[in-house]
Each structure stands twice: as C-alpha cells, then as structure tokens.
N, C-alpha and C positions, 0 to 999 in steps of 0.2 A: 433401583435405582433411589436414593435417597431424595429429595427436593433439596435444591442451595435457596442461597441465596437469590433473591433479585435484587438488584443495587439500585436497576430502572424504576423499581417501582418505589422501593425502601427508603433509598438517601440518593434521590436524585441528582442535590448539588453535589453529591459526589465528583460527578460527571461536567459539573459547569464546564470546567477550563479545556477540558477534550470539545465539549460542543461550542465551548469556543474559536479556538484552532481550528473544527472540524468550518463554522463560516470564513474563518482568517481564510484558506485553503482555497475554497468556492470560488475566492474573488480573486488569486494567485496568478503565477502567471501559467502556473498548470490547464492545463485545458480538461474539462470532465473525463473526455476517454482516457488523457496521459495517467489521471488518478487514481479514475477505475486498473488499469491494468498493477499501477504501482502495488494496491490494495490486495488485486486477486493475486500477487505474485508472491506479496507476504504473505495471504491468509495460507497458498498451496506451501509454503514451506513451513506455517508455523501449525499446519495440520487443522485449521479451525472451518469444518463445512458452514457452520451458518455463514459465516461472515463469506469466505467464496460462493454462495449460493447469492446472499445479496450484490458482493461485486459483480459477479455474470449479469448480474438481472442491470445495475448499474450503465455497466458498459453497456450489455444491448443497449440502452434506454438514450444512451451518451452517443449511438449511432457506430458500436464495435458489430466487429461481423463475426458471424461463429466464428469461420472458420480461423481470423489470427485468434480469439478467447482459447481456442482448442490448441492451438502452439503456443499459446504462455509460458506451459509448462516447460518447451523445448525451447524455449528463445534463440539459446545461442545456434541451434541447428536450423531455426525457421528465416527465411528470405522477407517474409512480410512485415518487417519493422523495418522503422527507421532507425536509422543514426541513435535522432535525440530520445527513440523509445527504449533502442538499446544501453543506453548507458542509464536510463532511468531502472531498466531492468538490471542490470548487472550492480549500482547502486544498492536497490532494492534487497538484492542478495547478499551485497556485504556488511549492509545498515544489521540485516536482519538475524545472519549466522555471524554475529561481531566477533572476532579474532581477537587478539593482543592489539595489532594492528590497525581496526575499524577499520574504515577506508582505506584502501592501499593508495599509494599516492601517485601512481601513474591514472586510476581511476575517477580520482578527482579531479587531476587536473586536464583529463580528458573531459569529466563533465560539465568545468567550468567552461572549456571551451567550447565544448557542444552547447551547453544551455544559458550561459550565463551566470551571473550574481543571483538577480531573481529565481530568476526558475528555478536555481541548484540548490537555495534557502529552501522554496516551493515544496522542492522535490524532499529534502531531507528534512522535516516538519512532517509531511504528508507519511513517508516512512517510519518515522515517530509516530504516531499516532495512531496507525492502520496497527502498530505492534502492539501497545497498548490495551487498544479492543481488541484484539485479538486472544492478546492473554487474559483479558477480564471475562469473554463468552467463554473461555477454554475451562478458566477457573472454578464458573459459577454451571458450567455446562449447558448455556444456553445454546436453546432450539429452536 
C-alpha cells in the first residue's frame, strides 16, 4: 500500500476548526462517557478501526465498563443503556447514515425531550465532528 498524506503533519492548520470544536464538546453538556459512546458508535458504523480503538480507550478512561462497550454495536437489544444514552445512540445512527429525512421527527422530538436543548446541540455537534474525523482517517488510511 502506498503511503498517503498525513494531514496532521503536513497541514495541521487545516484541522484547527475541528480541534476547536472538540474543545467546545469537551466543555459541553455531554459527559465524557456519552461523548465516547457517540464517537464509538459512529466509528463502528463508518468502519474506522483507528477511531474505534481510540474511542474504546477513551471510554474506559472515562469510566465506561467493558461489558457496555461490547454491547454498543447491538445497543437496541442491550438493557445496559439509559434512555438518554439510547437516544444519543439513535441520533448517532440517524446522522451517520443520513437518509433524505435526516433525523426522523420522532427521534428529534424524543431527543429534545430527554436531552434538552443544550445537550441536543452538543450531541449534534459531536456526531458531526466524529463523522468528519472518521472520513479523514479512512481517506488517508490512518493506522
């Protein structure tokens, strides 16, 4: 396999906006565990092994259990996630696999009810940035 560009080394300023957004997310209404779950689920959907490994490590550091991490991929069938976590995972799936509808109206209303405005904004921004990171990592074959 040919070596691909390393944006992080070649043009780090190209990533500055995303890094600023990451700083905002770290101070947002979402807990570190919630951010880790969102980032892990999006990375699973996108098939970004580099990001999956990173977010599992971050989740463990944030206090997440190994049992719950193994169940993220099948969260709908797992009983270990709270209603808030379940809506975050649903939003992650709907935003990562965007259809013509985007986030379904019932998902949006439920998220607003369970999370409130500030946490919903944080969730949307977290899902957006992890999908961008996944695409950069996959496009550049970051390992």
